[in-house]
N, C-alpha and C positions, 0 to 999 in steps of 0.2 A: 941322689941327684936332685938338685934344687931346680924348681921351675922358674923360668924368667918372668919377672913381674909378679903381680898379685892376681889371683883368680877370684872372681866373685860369682856366687851362686845364690839364687833365690831359695829361701827356706820357708816351707809351709808348716804351720803348727795346727794341730787338731787335738781334741781331747777324746780319748777312748771312752765310750759311754759305759762299758762294762767294768773297766779297772780304774777309771778317772785319771789314768796316766796321760801325760802330755806326749804326743807323738810329733817329732820333728822330722821333716822329709826334705830332701833335695831332689826334686823331680828330674832335673837334667842329668843327674847321675844315677837315678833310680835306686837311691839308698835311703834308709830311715832308721831311726832309733827312738827310744822313749826315755822318760824320766818322771820323777814325781812332780816336777815343775819345769818351767821354761828354761831356766839356767842349766839344770841338770840334763835335760833332753838335748839342749844345744851343745853342751860340753861333750856328751856321748856321741852326738852326730859328728862333731868336729873330728873326733878320734877315728870314727869309721870312714869319714871322707878322706882324711890324710892317708890312711891305710889303702883305701881304694885307689886314690890317685897315684900313690907310690907303686902299686901293683901294675897299673896301666903303663907307667913310665918304664918300669923294669921289663915289661913284656913288649915294649916298643909299640904299644897301641896308642891311638890318638886320645888326647885329653879333651873332653867336651868343654 
């Protein structure tokens, strides 16, 4: 099921001091993922966000 319009979320990036991985987080959705660099972390986060939002829609829950 497609969402009407385009959703925009703020993404926060940090670097894990122990692994040097870049952590990308969408605070509004309370999801995060990581990668070796910003593009990889963002790509992985986009996949997680798509899955998360699809699940919310399928369960009939509100999309933040």
